[in-house]
PDB file of N, CA, C and O in Angstrom:
ATOM      1  N   MET A   1      -7.783  26.635   6.786  1.00  0.00           N
ATOM      2  CA  MET A   1      -7.197  25.330   7.035  1.00  0.00           C
ATOM      3  C   MET A   1      -6.099  25.075   6.011  1.00  0.00           C
ATOM      4  O   MET A   1      -6.243  25.404   4.834  1.00  0.00           O
ATOM      5  N   SER A   2      -5.034  24.502   6.459  1.00  0.00           N
ATOM      6  CA  SER A   2      -3.894  24.234   5.594  1.00  0.00           C
ATOM      7  C   SER A   2      -4.216  23.144   4.582  1.00  0.00           C
ATOM      8  O   SER A   2      -5.027  22.255   4.839  1.00  0.00           O
ATOM      9  N   ARG A   3      -3.569  23.231   3.436  1.00  0.00           N
ATOM     10  CA  ARG A   3      -3.785  22.249   2.374  1.00  0.00           C
ATOM     11  C   ARG A   3      -3.295  20.863   2.793  1.00  0.00           C
ATOM     12  O   ARG A   3      -3.850  19.851   2.367  1.00  0.00           O
ATOM     13  N   PHE A   4      -2.264  20.821   3.621  1.00  0.00           N
ATOM     14  CA  PHE A   4      -1.698  19.544   4.026  1.00  0.00           C
ATOM     15  C   PHE A   4      -2.389  18.948   5.250  1.00  0.00           C
ATOM     16  O   PHE A   4      -2.034  17.847   5.670  1.00  0.00           O
ATOM     17  N   MET A   5      -3.349  19.634   5.824  1.00  0.00           N
ATOM     18  CA  MET A   5      -4.110  19.083   6.936  1.00  0.00           C
ATOM     19  C   MET A   5      -5.503  18.671   6.495  1.00  0.00           C
ATOM     20  O   MET A   5      -6.397  18.499   7.323  1.00  0.00           O
ATOM     21  N   ASP A   6      -5.685  18.513   5.207  1.00  0.00           N
ATOM     22  CA  ASP A   6      -6.958  18.076   4.664  1.00  0.00           C
ATOM     23  C   ASP A   6      -7.194  16.619   5.041  1.00  0.00           C
ATOM     24  O   ASP A   6      -6.240  15.882   5.290  1.00  0.00           O
ATOM     25  N   ILE A   7      -8.448  16.201   5.086  1.00  0.00           N
ATOM     26  CA  ILE A   7      -8.777  14.831   5.476  1.00  0.00           C
ATOM     27  C   ILE A   7      -8.204  13.816   4.483  1.00  0.00           C
ATOM     28  O   ILE A   7      -7.891  12.688   4.865  1.00  0.00           O
ATOM     29  N   ASP A   8      -8.065  14.209   3.214  1.00  0.00           N
ATOM     30  CA  ASP A   8      -7.450  13.306   2.234  1.00  0.00           C
ATOM     31  C   ASP A   8      -6.006  12.990   2.608  1.00  0.00           C
ATOM     32  O   ASP A   8      -5.563  11.848   2.486  1.00  0.00           O
ATOM     33  N   TRP A   9      -5.280  14.001   3.060  1.00  0.00           N
ATOM     34  CA  TRP A   9      -3.889  13.791   3.459  1.00  0.00           C
ATOM     35  C   TRP A   9      -3.792  12.943   4.715  1.00  0.00           C
ATOM     36  O   TRP A   9      -2.922  12.078   4.818  1.00  0.00           O
ATOM     37  N   ILE A  10      -4.673  13.184   5.662  1.00  0.00           N
ATOM     38  CA  ILE A  10      -4.631  12.425   6.916  1.00  0.00           C
ATOM     39  C   ILE A  10      -4.875  10.949   6.651  1.00  0.00           C
ATOM     40  O   ILE A  10      -4.162  10.094   7.176  1.00  0.00           O
ATOM     41  N   ILE A  11      -5.879  10.646   5.839  1.00  0.00           N
ATOM     42  CA  ILE A  11      -6.190   9.251   5.521  1.00  0.00           C
ATOM     43  C   ILE A  11      -5.066   8.623   4.706  1.00  0.00           C
ATOM     44  O   ILE A  11      -4.696   7.475   4.951  1.00  0.00           O
ATOM     45  N   THR A  12      -4.520   9.355   3.744  1.00  0.00           N
ATOM     46  CA  THR A  12      -3.454   8.811   2.898  1.00  0.00           C
ATOM     47  C   THR A  12      -2.191   8.539   3.703  1.00  0.00           C
ATOM     48  O   THR A  12      -1.567   7.491   3.533  1.00  0.00           O
ATOM     49  N   ILE A  13      -1.805   9.460   4.570  1.00  0.00           N
ATOM     50  CA  ILE A  13      -0.604   9.253   5.385  1.00  0.00           C
ATOM     51  C   ILE A  13      -0.808   8.097   6.359  1.00  0.00           C
ATOM     52  O   ILE A  13       0.112   7.314   6.596  1.00  0.00           O
ATOM     53  N   ALA A  14      -2.008   7.985   6.924  1.00  0.00           N
ATOM     54  CA  ALA A  14      -2.292   6.859   7.818  1.00  0.00           C
ATOM     55  C   ALA A  14      -2.252   5.538   7.054  1.00  0.00           C
ATOM     56  O   ALA A  14      -1.748   4.539   7.566  1.00  0.00           O
ATOM     57  N   ALA A  15      -2.784   5.531   5.823  1.00  0.00           N
ATOM     58  CA  ALA A  15      -2.756   4.312   5.013  1.00  0.00           C
ATOM     59  C   ALA A  15      -1.331   3.934   4.634  1.00  0.00           C
ATOM     60  O   ALA A  15      -0.968   2.759   4.685  1.00  0.00           O
ATOM     61  N   VAL A  16      -0.521   4.919   4.254  1.00  0.00           N
ATOM     62  CA  VAL A  16       0.878   4.634   3.896  1.00  0.00           C
ATOM     63  C   VAL A  16       1.628   4.086   5.107  1.00  0.00           C
ATOM     64  O   VAL A  16       2.374   3.115   4.983  1.00  0.00           O
ATOM     65  N   ALA A  17       1.439   4.692   6.266  1.00  0.00           N
ATOM     66  CA  ALA A  17       2.133   4.225   7.470  1.00  0.00           C
ATOM     67  C   ALA A  17       1.675   2.825   7.866  1.00  0.00           C
ATOM     68  O   ALA A  17       2.496   1.968   8.192  1.00  0.00           O
ATOM     69  N   GLY A  18       0.372   2.596   7.838  1.00  0.00           N
ATOM     70  CA  GLY A  18      -0.149   1.282   8.203  1.00  0.00           C
ATOM     71  C   GLY A  18       0.269   0.196   7.233  1.00  0.00           C
ATOM     72  O   GLY A  18       0.654  -0.897   7.647  1.00  0.00           O
ATOM     73  N   LEU A  19       0.196   0.491   5.945  1.00  0.00           N
ATOM     74  CA  LEU A  19       0.583  -0.502   4.942  1.00  0.00           C
ATOM     75  C   LEU A  19       2.084  -0.753   4.947  1.00  0.00           C
ATOM     76  O   LEU A  19       2.525  -1.877   4.704  1.00  0.00           O
ATOM     77  N   LEU A  20       2.869   0.277   5.221  1.00  0.00           N
ATOM     78  CA  LEU A  20       4.312   0.072   5.337  1.00  0.00           C
ATOM     79  C   LEU A  20       4.633  -0.839   6.521  1.00  0.00           C
ATOM     80  O   LEU A  20       5.459  -1.745   6.410  1.00  0.00           O
ATOM     81  N   GLY A  21       3.982  -0.593   7.639  1.00  0.00           N
ATOM     82  CA  GLY A  21       4.176  -1.452   8.804  1.00  0.00           C
ATOM     83  C   GLY A  21       3.730  -2.879   8.551  1.00  0.00           C
ATOM     84  O   GLY A  21       4.413  -3.823   8.947  1.00  0.00           O
ATOM     85  N   LEU A  22       2.584  -3.047   7.892  1.00  0.00           N
ATOM     86  CA  LEU A  22       2.089  -4.386   7.577  1.00  0.00           C
ATOM     87  C   LEU A  22       3.013  -5.109   6.609  1.00  0.00           C
ATOM     88  O   LEU A  22       3.251  -6.307   6.759  1.00  0.00           O
ATOM     89  N   THR A  23       3.536  -4.395   5.618  1.00  0.00           N
ATOM     90  CA  THR A  23       4.452  -5.006   4.654  1.00  0.00           C
ATOM     91  C   THR A  23       5.735  -5.462   5.335  1.00  0.00           C
ATOM     92  O   THR A  23       6.217  -6.566   5.078  1.00  0.00           O
ATOM     93  N   VAL A  24       6.286  -4.624   6.196  1.00  0.00           N
ATOM     94  CA  VAL A  24       7.522  -4.991   6.900  1.00  0.00           C
ATOM     95  C   VAL A  24       7.270  -6.160   7.849  1.00  0.00           C
ATOM     96  O   VAL A  24       8.073  -7.091   7.909  1.00  0.00           O
ATOM     97  N   TYR A  25       6.168  -6.120   8.586  1.00  0.00           N
ATOM     98  CA  TYR A  25       5.862  -7.204   9.522  1.00  0.00           C
ATOM     99  C   TYR A  25       5.618  -8.519   8.788  1.00  0.00           C
ATOM    100  O   TYR A  25       6.120  -9.564   9.203  1.00  0.00           O
ATOM    101  N   ALA A  26       4.852  -8.475   7.703  1.00  0.00           N
ATOM    102  CA  ALA A  26       4.570  -9.699   6.956  1.00  0.00           C
ATOM    103  C   ALA A  26       5.831 -10.238   6.292  1.00  0.00           C
ATOM    104  O   ALA A  26       6.002 -11.453   6.195  1.00  0.00           O
ATOM    105  N   GLY A  27       6.711  -9.362   5.835  1.00  0.00           N
ATOM    106  CA  GLY A  27       7.978  -9.804   5.274  1.00  0.00           C
ATOM    107  C   GLY A  27       8.853 -10.470   6.315  1.00  0.00           C
ATOM    108  O   GLY A  27       9.507 -11.477   6.041  1.00  0.00           O
ATOM    109  N   TRP A  28       8.862  -9.900   7.517  1.00  0.00           N
ATOM    110  CA  TRP A  28       9.622 -10.516   8.608  1.00  0.00           C
ATOM    111  C   TRP A  28       9.019 -11.858   8.994  1.00  0.00           C
ATOM    112  O   TRP A  28       9.736 -12.833   9.219  1.00  0.00           O
ATOM    113  N   LYS A  29       7.682 -11.898   9.067  1.00  0.00           N
ATOM    114  CA  LYS A  29       6.993 -13.124   9.476  1.00  0.00           C
ATOM    115  C   LYS A  29       7.150 -14.222   8.429  1.00  0.00           C
ATOM    116  O   LYS A  29       7.268 -15.394   8.784  1.00  0.00           O
ATOM    117  N   SER A  30       7.153 -13.867   7.154  1.00  0.00           N
ATOM    118  CA  SER A  30       7.280 -14.889   6.108  1.00  0.00           C
ATOM    119  C   SER A  30       8.705 -15.410   6.005  1.00  0.00           C
ATOM    120  O   SER A  30       8.920 -16.492   5.458  1.00  0.00           O
ATOM    121  N   GLY A  31       9.679 -14.675   6.511  1.00  0.00           N
ATOM    122  CA  GLY A  31      11.066 -15.115   6.458  1.00  0.00           C
ATOM    123  C   GLY A  31      11.477 -16.014   7.612  1.00  0.00           C
ATOM    124  O   GLY A  31      12.557 -16.605   7.593  1.00  0.00           O
ATOM    125  N   ARG A  32      10.625 -16.116   8.605  1.00  0.00           N
ATOM    126  CA  ARG A  32      10.941 -16.965   9.754  1.00  0.00           C
ATOM    127  C   ARG A  32      10.704 -18.431   9.412  1.00  0.00           C
ATOM    128  O   ARG A  32       9.829 -18.739   8.602  1.00  0.00           O
ATOM    129  N   PRO A  33      11.460 -19.329  10.008  1.00  0.00           N
ATOM    130  CA  PRO A  33      11.213 -20.755   9.758  1.00  0.00           C
ATOM    131  C   PRO A  33       9.896 -21.202  10.388  1.00  0.00           C
ATOM    132  O   PRO A  33       9.468 -20.672  11.413  1.00  0.00           O
ATOM    133  N   ARG A  34       9.269 -22.183   9.758  1.00  0.00           N
ATOM    134  CA  ARG A  34       8.002 -22.696  10.277  1.00  0.00           C
ATOM    135  C   ARG A  34       8.234 -23.529  11.529  1.00  0.00           C
ATOM    136  O   ARG A  34       9.267 -24.178  11.696  1.00  0.00           O
ATOM    137  N   LYS A  35       7.240 -23.486  12.393  1.00  0.00           N
ATOM    138  CA  LYS A  35       7.276 -24.352  13.563  1.00  0.00           C
ATOM    139  C   LYS A  35       6.762 -25.727  13.144  1.00  0.00           C
ATOM    140  O   LYS A  35       5.836 -25.831  12.338  1.00  0.00           O
ATOM    141  N   ASP A  36       7.354 -26.761  13.683  1.00  0.00           N
ATOM    142  CA  ASP A  36       6.865 -28.108  13.415  1.00  0.00           C
ATOM    143  C   ASP A  36       5.682 -28.383  14.325  1.00  0.00           C
ATOM    144  O   ASP A  36       5.845 -28.718  15.499  1.00  0.00           O
ATOM    145  N   SER A  37       4.497 -28.237  13.769  1.00  0.00           N
ATOM    146  CA  SER A  37       3.293 -28.487  14.551  1.00  0.00           C
ATOM    147  C   SER A  37       2.226 -29.075  13.640  1.00  0.00           C
ATOM    148  O   SER A  37       2.322 -29.017  12.414  1.00  0.00           O
ATOM    149  N   VAL A  38       1.213 -29.638  14.272  1.00  0.00           N
ATOM    150  CA  VAL A  38       0.116 -30.255  13.533  1.00  0.00           C
ATOM    151  C   VAL A  38      -0.883 -29.199  13.077  1.00  0.00           C
ATOM    152  O   VAL A  38      -1.591 -29.398  12.090  1.00  0.00           O
ATOM    153  N   LYS A  39      -0.942 -28.076  13.790  1.00  0.00           N
ATOM    154  CA  LYS A  39      -1.906 -27.024  13.458  1.00  0.00           C
ATOM    155  C   LYS A  39      -1.552 -26.376  12.117  1.00  0.00           C
ATOM    156  O   LYS A  39      -0.379 -26.125  11.841  1.00  0.00           O
ATOM    157  N   PRO A  40      -2.562 -26.103  11.282  1.00  0.00           N
ATOM    158  CA  PRO A  40      -2.271 -25.451  10.002  1.00  0.00           C
ATOM    159  C   PRO A  40      -1.952 -23.970  10.201  1.00  0.00           C
ATOM    160  O   PRO A  40      -2.361 -23.353  11.184  1.00  0.00           O
ATOM    161  N   GLN A  41      -1.221 -23.426   9.251  1.00  0.00           N
ATOM    162  CA  GLN A  41      -0.920 -22.000   9.264  1.00  0.00           C
ATOM    163  C   GLN A  41      -2.055 -21.291   8.532  1.00  0.00           C
ATOM    164  O   GLN A  41      -2.271 -21.533   7.345  1.00  0.00           O
ATOM    165  N   TRP A  42      -2.781 -20.419   9.227  1.00  0.00           N
ATOM    166  CA  TRP A  42      -3.978 -19.807   8.672  1.00  0.00           C
ATOM    167  C   TRP A  42      -3.682 -18.609   7.775  1.00  0.00           C
ATOM    168  O   TRP A  42      -4.493 -18.254   6.920  1.00  0.00           O
ATOM    169  N   VAL A  43      -2.546 -18.002   7.966  1.00  0.00           N
ATOM    170  CA  VAL A  43      -2.218 -16.805   7.193  1.00  0.00           C
ATOM    171  C   VAL A  43      -1.039 -17.111   6.280  1.00  0.00           C
ATOM    172  O   VAL A  43      -0.006 -17.602   6.737  1.00  0.00           O
ATOM    173  N   SER A  44      -1.191 -16.824   4.995  1.00  0.00           N
ATOM    174  CA  SER A  44      -0.089 -16.958   4.046  1.00  0.00           C
ATOM    175  C   SER A  44       0.696 -15.645   4.057  1.00  0.00           C
ATOM    176  O   SER A  44       0.326 -14.691   3.373  1.00  0.00           O
ATOM    177  N   TRP A  45       1.767 -15.601   4.825  1.00  0.00           N
ATOM    178  CA  TRP A  45       2.513 -14.361   5.006  1.00  0.00           C
ATOM    179  C   TRP A  45       3.175 -13.855   3.732  1.00  0.00           C
ATOM    180  O   TRP A  45       3.232 -12.640   3.542  1.00  0.00           O
ATOM    181  N   PRO A  46       3.680 -14.717   2.844  1.00  0.00           N
ATOM    182  CA  PRO A  46       4.196 -14.171   1.578  1.00  0.00           C
ATOM    183  C   PRO A  46       3.113 -13.473   0.755  1.00  0.00           C
ATOM    184  O   PRO A  46       3.381 -12.455   0.117  1.00  0.00           O
ATOM    185  N   PHE A  47       1.889 -14.017   0.764  1.00  0.00           N
ATOM    186  CA  PHE A  47       0.790 -13.363   0.049  1.00  0.00           C
ATOM    187  C   PHE A  47       0.449 -12.021   0.691  1.00  0.00           C
ATOM    188  O   PHE A  47       0.201 -11.043  -0.014  1.00  0.00           O
ATOM    189  N   VAL A  48       0.437 -11.969   2.011  1.00  0.00           N
ATOM    190  CA  VAL A  48       0.152 -10.711   2.709  1.00  0.00           C
ATOM    191  C   VAL A  48       1.220  -9.675   2.383  1.00  0.00           C
ATOM    192  O   VAL A  48       0.914  -8.493   2.223  1.00  0.00           O
ATOM    193  N   THR A  49       2.482 -10.116   2.283  1.00  0.00           N
ATOM    194  CA  THR A  49       3.574  -9.201   1.939  1.00  0.00           C
ATOM    195  C   THR A  49       3.365  -8.589   0.562  1.00  0.00           C
ATOM    196  O   THR A  49       3.488  -7.377   0.390  1.00  0.00           O
ATOM    197  N   VAL A  50       3.050  -9.424  -0.413  1.00  0.00           N
ATOM    198  CA  VAL A  50       2.856  -8.936  -1.787  1.00  0.00           C
ATOM    199  C   VAL A  50       1.616  -8.053  -1.879  1.00  0.00           C
ATOM    200  O   VAL A  50       1.651  -7.001  -2.518  1.00  0.00           O
ATOM    201  N   PHE A  51       0.522  -8.472  -1.245  1.00  0.00           N
ATOM    202  CA  PHE A  51      -0.728  -7.713  -1.315  1.00  0.00           C
ATOM    203  C   PHE A  51      -0.587  -6.352  -0.629  1.00  0.00           C
ATOM    204  O   PHE A  51      -1.028  -5.338  -1.171  1.00  0.00           O
ATOM    205  N   ALA A  52       0.022  -6.323   0.556  1.00  0.00           N
ATOM    206  CA  ALA A  52       0.211  -5.051   1.263  1.00  0.00           C
ATOM    207  C   ALA A  52       1.187  -4.152   0.516  1.00  0.00           C
ATOM    208  O   ALA A  52       1.023  -2.932   0.512  1.00  0.00           O
ATOM    209  N   GLY A  53       2.203  -4.740  -0.119  1.00  0.00           N
ATOM    210  CA  GLY A  53       3.137  -3.943  -0.915  1.00  0.00           C
ATOM    211  C   GLY A  53       2.466  -3.313  -2.124  1.00  0.00           C
ATOM    212  O   GLY A  53       2.761  -2.172  -2.480  1.00  0.00           O
ATOM    213  N   ALA A  54       1.557  -4.063  -2.760  1.00  0.00           N
ATOM    214  CA  ALA A  54       0.822  -3.512  -3.905  1.00  0.00           C
ATOM    215  C   ALA A  54      -0.096  -2.377  -3.461  1.00  0.00           C
ATOM    216  O   ALA A  54      -0.170  -1.340  -4.120  1.00  0.00           O
ATOM    217  N   LEU A  55      -0.791  -2.571  -2.351  1.00  0.00           N
ATOM    218  CA  LEU A  55      -1.645  -1.497  -1.837  1.00  0.00           C
ATOM    219  C   LEU A  55      -0.825  -0.284  -1.407  1.00  0.00           C
ATOM    220  O   LEU A  55      -1.271   0.854  -1.554  1.00  0.00           O
ATOM    221  N   LEU A  56       0.368  -0.526  -0.877  1.00  0.00           N
ATOM    222  CA  LEU A  56       1.267   0.568  -0.507  1.00  0.00           C
ATOM    223  C   LEU A  56       1.671   1.374  -1.739  1.00  0.00           C
ATOM    224  O   LEU A  56       1.746   2.601  -1.683  1.00  0.00           O
ATOM    225  N   ALA A  57       1.931   0.688  -2.847  1.00  0.00           N
ATOM    226  CA  ALA A  57       2.279   1.396  -4.084  1.00  0.00           C
ATOM    227  C   ALA A  57       1.122   2.285  -4.537  1.00  0.00           C
ATOM    228  O   ALA A  57       1.342   3.422  -4.955  1.00  0.00           O
ATOM    229  N   PHE A  58      -0.106   1.774  -4.457  1.00  0.00           N
ATOM    230  CA  PHE A  58      -1.266   2.591  -4.824  1.00  0.00           C
ATOM    231  C   PHE A  58      -1.430   3.786  -3.886  1.00  0.00           C
ATOM    232  O   PHE A  58      -1.792   4.873  -4.336  1.00  0.00           O
ATOM    233  N   ALA A  59      -1.171   3.605  -2.606  1.00  0.00           N
ATOM    234  CA  ALA A  59      -1.293   4.711  -1.653  1.00  0.00           C
ATOM    235  C   ALA A  59      -0.241   5.783  -1.916  1.00  0.00           C
ATOM    236  O   ALA A  59      -0.531   6.974  -1.801  1.00  0.00           O
ATOM    237  N   VAL A  60       0.975   5.373  -2.267  1.00  0.00           N
ATOM    238  CA  VAL A  60       2.029   6.351  -2.579  1.00  0.00           C
ATOM    239  C   VAL A  60       1.686   7.102  -3.862  1.00  0.00           C
ATOM    240  O   VAL A  60       1.889   8.314  -3.940  1.00  0.00           O
ATOM    241  N   ILE A  61       1.173   6.403  -4.862  1.00  0.00           N
ATOM    242  CA  ILE A  61       0.748   7.062  -6.105  1.00  0.00           C
ATOM    243  C   ILE A  61      -0.379   8.049  -5.816  1.00  0.00           C
ATOM    244  O   ILE A  61      -0.413   9.138  -6.390  1.00  0.00           O
ATOM    245  N   HIS A  62      -1.299   7.675  -4.930  1.00  0.00           N
ATOM    246  CA  HIS A  62      -2.378   8.587  -4.551  1.00  0.00           C
ATOM    247  C   HIS A  62      -1.817   9.834  -3.859  1.00  0.00           C
ATOM    248  O   HIS A  62      -2.319  10.938  -4.070  1.00  0.00           O
ATOM    249  N   ALA A  63      -0.787   9.660  -3.041  1.00  0.00           N
ATOM    250  CA  ALA A  63      -0.158  10.814  -2.391  1.00  0.00           C
ATOM    251  C   ALA A  63       0.485  11.736  -3.425  1.00  0.00           C
ATOM    252  O   ALA A  63       0.404  12.958  -3.298  1.00  0.00           O
ATOM    253  N   PHE A  64       1.125  11.161  -4.450  1.00  0.00           N
ATOM    254  CA  PHE A  64       1.681  11.994  -5.521  1.00  0.00           C
ATOM    255  C   PHE A  64       0.574  12.753  -6.247  1.00  0.00           C
ATOM    256  O   PHE A  64       0.757  13.916  -6.606  1.00  0.00           O
ATOM    257  N   ASN A  65      -0.566  12.114  -6.468  1.00  0.00           N
ATOM    258  CA  ASN A  65      -1.683  12.806  -7.102  1.00  0.00           C
ATOM    259  C   ASN A  65      -2.200  13.940  -6.224  1.00  0.00           C
ATOM    260  O   ASN A  65      -2.582  14.993  -6.735  1.00  0.00           O
ATOM    261  N   LEU A  66      -2.217  13.736  -4.911  1.00  0.00           N
ATOM    262  CA  LEU A  66      -2.642  14.812  -4.014  1.00  0.00           C
ATOM    263  C   LEU A  66      -1.665  15.980  -4.024  1.00  0.00           C
ATOM    264  O   LEU A  66      -2.060  17.120  -3.780  1.00  0.00           O
ATOM    265  N   MET A  67      -0.386  15.705  -4.306  1.00  0.00           N
ATOM    266  CA  MET A  67       0.618  16.771  -4.391  1.00  0.00           C
ATOM    267  C   MET A  67       0.507  17.565  -5.686  1.00  0.00           C
ATOM    268  O   MET A  67       1.121  18.624  -5.816  1.00  0.00           O
ATOM    269  N   GLY A  68      -0.267  17.066  -6.642  1.00  0.00           N
ATOM    270  CA  GLY A  68      -0.456  17.795  -7.880  1.00  0.00           C
ATOM    271  C   GLY A  68       0.208  17.182  -9.089  1.00  0.00           C
ATOM    272  O   GLY A  68       0.048  17.690 -10.199  1.00  0.00           O
ATOM    273  N   PHE A  69       0.947  16.107  -8.908  1.00  0.00           N
ATOM    274  CA  PHE A  69       1.556  15.422 -10.053  1.00  0.00           C
ATOM    275  C   PHE A  69       0.496  14.578 -10.745  1.00  0.00           C
ATOM    276  O   PHE A  69      -0.318  13.924 -10.093  1.00  0.00           O
ATOM    277  N   HIS A  70       0.517  14.600 -12.067  1.00  0.00           N
ATOM    278  CA  HIS A  70      -0.458  13.828 -12.829  1.00  0.00           C
ATOM    279  C   HIS A  70       0.155  12.479 -13.162  1.00  0.00           C
ATOM    280  O   HIS A  70       1.127  12.410 -13.915  1.00  0.00           O
ATOM    281  N   THR A  71      -0.403  11.394 -12.607  1.00  0.00           N
ATOM    282  CA  THR A  71       0.155  10.068 -12.829  1.00  0.00           C
ATOM    283  C   THR A  71      -0.734   9.192 -13.695  1.00  0.00           C
ATOM    284  O   THR A  71      -0.356   8.062 -14.006  1.00  0.00           O
ATOM    285  N   GLY A  72      -1.894   9.671 -14.090  1.00  0.00           N
ATOM    286  CA  GLY A  72      -2.808   8.869 -14.900  1.00  0.00           C
ATOM    287  C   GLY A  72      -2.580   9.081 -16.378  1.00  0.00           C
ATOM    288  O   GLY A  72      -1.658   9.785 -16.792  1.00  0.00           O
ATOM    289  N   GLN A  73      -3.435   8.459 -17.164  1.00  0.00           N
ATOM    290  CA  GLN A  73      -3.350   8.603 -18.614  1.00  0.00           C
ATOM    291  C   GLN A  73      -3.953   9.937 -19.038  1.00  0.00           C
ATOM    292  O   GLN A  73      -4.821  10.488 -18.361  1.00  0.00           O
ATOM    293  N   ASN A  74      -3.479  10.441 -20.163  1.00  0.00           N
ATOM    294  CA  ASN A  74      -4.095  11.634 -20.739  1.00  0.00           C
ATOM    295  C   ASN A  74      -5.455  11.262 -21.294  1.00  0.00           C
ATOM    296  O   ASN A  74      -5.604  10.228 -21.945  1.00  0.00           O
ATOM    297  N   THR A  75      -6.443  12.100 -21.041  1.00  0.00           N
ATOM    298  CA  THR A  75      -7.763  11.817 -21.598  1.00  0.00           C
ATOM    299  C   THR A  75      -7.844  12.253 -23.052  1.00  0.00           C
ATOM    300  O   THR A  75      -8.779  11.861 -23.752  1.00  0.00           O
ATOM    301  N   THR A  76      -6.904  13.045 -23.526  1.00  0.00           N
ATOM    302  CA  THR A  76      -6.894  13.468 -24.926  1.00  0.00           C
ATOM    303  C   THR A  76      -5.852  12.692 -25.712  1.00  0.00           C
ATOM    304  O   THR A  76      -5.414  13.138 -26.772  1.00  0.00           O
ATOM    305  N   GLY A  77      -5.458  11.554 -25.210  1.00  0.00           N
ATOM    306  CA  GLY A  77      -4.417  10.760 -25.852  1.00  0.00           C
ATOM    307  C   GLY A  77      -4.940   9.919 -26.993  1.00  0.00           C
ATOM    308  O   GLY A  77      -5.775  10.364 -27.781  1.00  0.00           O
ATOM    309  N   ARG A  78      -4.457   8.739 -27.072  1.00  0.00           N
ATOM    310  CA  ARG A  78      -4.706   7.856 -28.202  1.00  0.00           C
ATOM    311  C   ARG A  78      -6.183   7.515 -28.374  1.00  0.00           C
ATOM    312  O   ARG A  78      -6.716   7.581 -29.482  1.00  0.00           O
ATOM    313  N   TYR A  79      -6.840   7.151 -27.279  1.00  0.00           N
ATOM    314  CA  TYR A  79      -8.235   6.736 -27.370  1.00  0.00           C
ATOM    315  C   TYR A  79      -9.198   7.733 -26.744  1.00  0.00           C
ATOM    316  O   TYR A  79     -10.411   7.529 -26.779  1.00  0.00           O
ATOM    317  N   GLY A  80      -8.674   8.798 -26.177  1.00  0.00           N
ATOM    318  CA  GLY A  80      -9.531   9.760 -25.502  1.00  0.00           C
ATOM    319  C   GLY A  80     -10.272  10.649 -26.484  1.00  0.00           C
ATOM    320  O   GLY A  80      -9.952  10.717 -27.670  1.00  0.00           O
ATOM    321  N   GLY A  81     -11.257  11.317 -25.952  1.00  0.00           N
ATOM    322  CA  GLY A  81     -12.085  12.164 -26.790  1.00  0.00           C
ATOM    323  C   GLY A  81     -11.643  13.532 -26.776  1.00  0.00           C
ATOM    324  O   GLY A  81     -12.240  14.381 -27.437  1.00  0.00           O
TER     325      GLY A  81
END
């Protein structure tokens, strides 16, 4: 089985695609003018944009880690053993 067809890659690519779509949609939705209505708005679209963007950043960092780049702290650094 290929290294790039591993289940980790499939889940990570699906998460990146889904979160990218959610971030773009929420950004578009938060930029639209509000409708004048009595009903409350149940979803805070600016919050969804920021939250999905943050999760997207974590998913991209996870993809870099799967590629072999080390993005974490050194365990033998300042406080490591």
